[in-house]
N, C-alpha and C positions, 0 to 999 in steps of 0.2 A: 509546549515544546515545539520548536520548529523542525519540520521534517528535512532531512538531507535530500539532495538530488536523487541519490540512489533509492532511498526509502520511498520517495515520491514516485519514481519510475516503477518500482516493483508494485506498489499499491495501485497505481494507475492501470496495471494489467488486470486487476481483479475488482476494483471498486470504481464507481463513476467519478467520485470527487475525493481524492486522497486527503485534502485539507479538511473537508467536512468529516471524513471518517476519523481523522485524528482528533478533531474538536469533540466529536461524540465520545471517543475513547477516553479523553481527559475528563469529560463530565461523568461518565459512568464508573470510572476507576476511583477507588477510595483515596488514592494518593498518587503522587507523581511517579514513585517507584513502580507501582502497579501499572500505570499507564505506559511507562517505558518498557516494562516486561511484556505487556500485551502487544505493543508495537513490534518489538523484537521478534516475538513468536509469530506474528502475522507475516512479517517480512521473511522470516526463515521458512515458513510453510510455503509461501508463494514464489520465492526466488527461483527454485529449480524450473518451474514451468515458465516463468518470465525469461530466464536465461535461454531456455530452449526455443522460445518464440521471437525474442526481440530482434534478432538479426535476419529473420526471414523477410523476403520480399513482400511488401504489402502489409507489414505488421501494423496493427492498430491497438490502441488502448481500449479498455472496456467502454469508455465514453464514446470513442470513435466507432466501436462495433455496434453500439446501441443495444446490447443484450443485457 
């Protein structure tokens, strides 16, 4: 499943490589419905923090932060 721009942006706030995270999610999920549900849950959990940070001066993704 291809990530949307929004999903990618939210995931990039908390994981170093959103595409790699999704590839792993698809491998460990027993089917595509489970993978989609896990993706939706991750985005829903992380979105409030992302929205609170994304417009701040100097915002960096997790990869940029290096943590």
